[in-house]
N, C-alpha and C positions, 0 to 999 in steps of 0.2 A: 171200730175199736178192735185192736189186736190184743188177744188174751194170751199172755205169756205163761209158760210153765217152767221147766218141762213137766208134762203130765204123764208120760208113758214110761218113766224110768223105774217105777216100782209098782207092785200091784195095789198098794193102798192109795197112792196118788191117782191111779187110774180109776178108782171107785168114786172120785170126786165128780166125774162126769162133766167136764168143763163145757163140752158142746151143748149138752142139755141145759146146763145152768145159764150159759150165754144166750141161748135162744129164748129161754124163759124171761131173762132180764130185759132183752131188747123188745120182746113182744109186749111186755107190760109198759115199758118206756114209750113205745110207739102208740100205745092206746091212751096215754095220759098227756093231754095237751099242756097241762101246767108244768110238766117236766121236759117234754121234747121240744117245746118252743118252735114248732113248725118244721123241725128237722126229722128226717127218716134215719133211724139208727140201725146199724147192722154190726154183727160181731164175727170175728174169725179167730179160731184157736190156732195159734202159731205152732208149727212143727219145729221142735228144738232138739238138739243133741243132748245126751245125758251129761257128757263131760263139760265142765265149765268153759274151757277155751273154745271148743267147737260151738257151744251155745252162744258165746259172745260174737263169734264170727257170723253166725246165722242172723244176727240182728241187723246186719248191714242192708238186707233186702227189705226190711219192714217199711221203710219210708214210702215205698210206692203204693202200698195198699192199706195203710192205717193212718187215721188222723189223730188217734190217741191210743195209749197203751195201758193195759191193766196187768200188773205183775211186776217183776218175775217172782217165782217161788224161791229161787236160789239167790241169797243176798250177795254172792260173789259176782253176779252179773249186774248188780244194781248200779255200780259206778259207771260201767260202760253204757248200759241202757240209759241211765240218767243223762250222761253227757251227750249221747246221740239225740235223745229226745229234746234236750235243751238246744242243740244245734239246729234241729228241725223245727223248733218251736211247737212241739207237740207235748201235751200233758202225759206224764207217767204216773199213774195211780197205783201205789204199791203199799201193801200191808206187811211186806217181808223185809224191806230194806232196813238195815241196822245202822244206827249212828248218823251223825251229821256229815255229809260229804259235800265238799265245796264245789260250786259250779253247777249243781243240779237245780237250776232255776225253775224248771217246770215240774218238779217232783211234788206230788200231792199224797199225803198220808191220810187215808180215809177212816182211821180208827186210832185209839190211843196206842202209842208205841209199846209193844210187848215188854221191851227192856225197861221202859219207864214204869209200867204197871208192876213188874217184878220188883223193881227197886222200891216202889212205894210199899209193897207188901213186906219186903225184908226190913225196911226201916220201921214199919209199924210194930213188928214183932221183935225188933232189935236183934235181928239175925245178921251178923256181920260177915263171917267167913263162908265163902261160897266155893263149891266145886262144880265144874261144868263137865258132864259126861255126854258125849255125842255118839250117835251111830257112825259106822265107818264110811258111809257113802259121802260123796262130795258135798251134796246139799247140806247134810247135817253137820259135817265138819266145819263148813263155812258158817253155819248158824252158830255153832258152839264157839268158834274163835271170835266171831263178831260180837256175840253176847258178852263174852269175857272182856273184850276191849271196852265195850260200852259200860259195863258195870264198874270196871276199874276207873274209867273216866269220871264216873259219878262218885268215886271215893270208896268203893267197896273192895276189900282184898279178895281177889279170886285166886285161891291157892293151888287148885288143880284144874287143868284143862287137858282132857285125854279122850280117846275114842274107846268105846266098849262094844265089841261085836256080839253076835248071837251065840258064839261058842262059850262054853262054861269057863274055860281058863281065861278067856279075854275079860269076861265080866268079873271074875275073881281078882285079876290083877288090877283092874280099874278101881274096884272097891277097896283093895288094900291101900292104894294110893290115897283114897279118901280117908281111910281110917287114920292114916298118919297125919292128916291135915285137919280133920273134923269139920262140922258145920252142916250147911244146907247143900243138897245135891240137886242141881238142875239137870233134868234129863232131856237133851236135845235129840229126840228120836220120836218115831210114831208111838202114840199112846197104845198101851196094851189093850185098852178097851176097844180100839179099832183094829186090833190084830197085829200090833207091833211086836215082833219076835225079840228084838234087842231089849226092849223094856221088860218083857216078860222074863227073859233070862236074867237080867240085872236084878229085878226085884226078888225073884226066887233065890238067887245066890245071896242077896242081902239078908233074906230071912234065915238062910242056913248059917250065915256068919254072925247072926245076932245083932244086926244093924237096924232092925225094924221095931225096936222096943221103945222108941221115942228119943233115942240119942241122936239120930239123924232124921232130917226131914227131906223127903224126895218130892220135887216139884216138876211136873211135866211142862215142857215149854210149848208144845204144839197146841195145847188147849187154850193158850192165851190168844190164839189167832182165829178161833171160831167158837160158836156157841155149842158146847158139848151138852147134849140132853142129859139132865140129871134128876128131874122130878119123876118119880115112879117109873123109872126105866130099868128093866132087868138087863144086866150084862152077863151073858152066859159064861164068858171066860172066867169070871169071878166065881160063879156058882159051881163050876166044874173043876176047880183047882184050889184045894184047901191051902196049900203053901202060898199061892199067890194072894188068896183072900186075906190070909194073916199078914202078909207083907204089905198089902194095900192099906192097912191101918196107918202106915207111916207116910202115905202119899197125901200131899196137900195140893188139891187141884184148884187152880184159878182159871175161870173161863168167862166168856162174854155171856151176859144174861140175855134171855129172850123172853120177856115177861108175858107177852100177849099170846104167842104161839110157839111151840117148840119146833126145832128143825124137822123132826119126824112128822109132826102134825102139818107143818107148812107144805112138805112134799106130798103128804096124803091129800091135802086140799087141792093142790095143783093137779094131782092125778085125777081127782073126782071131777074137776072142771076141764079135763082133757087138754091142759096146758103142757103136760109132759106125758110121755108114752105110758100106757097102762101097765106094761110089764115091769116097770121099775119098782123095786121093793124099798121103801124108805129106810128101813133099818139096815140095808146093805150098802147104802150110799155113804 
């Protein structure tokens, strides 16, 4: 199984440890005869370029050494990866692809579509007007644009789609555009709880501009794609930053529930049973 990224393009993605995760997954799979059905599984993390065009070109070599694909992280490469996988008759298991793309006959979505979950939440609260703010990197720009198209296809007016970098003036300009449009702000960028600088700058500037008093709702996109630990979990970035803590009152987080064991607990257990290296600190992953 080829595990697609790209994983090395920013420090937060690098902390996902795809090699460790892949080894853990296939080791458990190979131990369970009800799942492996007599096959021996292995995984290889693919080396990919950070820029979208080069990443697409790199896919052409995958056919030789993978019978299935997991990924990619960048939705811009989904179309090309899906068409190649369909031509090779190999499954493409992706949690990041946005919208319905024709001809992707072997595409498998392993979890509820983030855009569909977001749409259900917005509909429940009768929030109609949406602004999409993304970090400036290729990955997040593609996520933001794809999400906006998907929400529009579902009948929601997306009034603003723009990038907001980590610089103060970039965040201010993006928020001014939101002020003229009003509504819900979906933040397509790394969560500040994981160390995302763009989201930190955006929320701090929103607090300065008086936008965190309940007039606007800020929803992180990335937490829709993984189980963010939330029960009795201290996040130092909130404890050490009063402005950010005040701004975070306006953040509405939707994440995948993990009722039996939290992400941190699962990693700790794997460490205790020597399934992953002892030096890995769960809260840093």
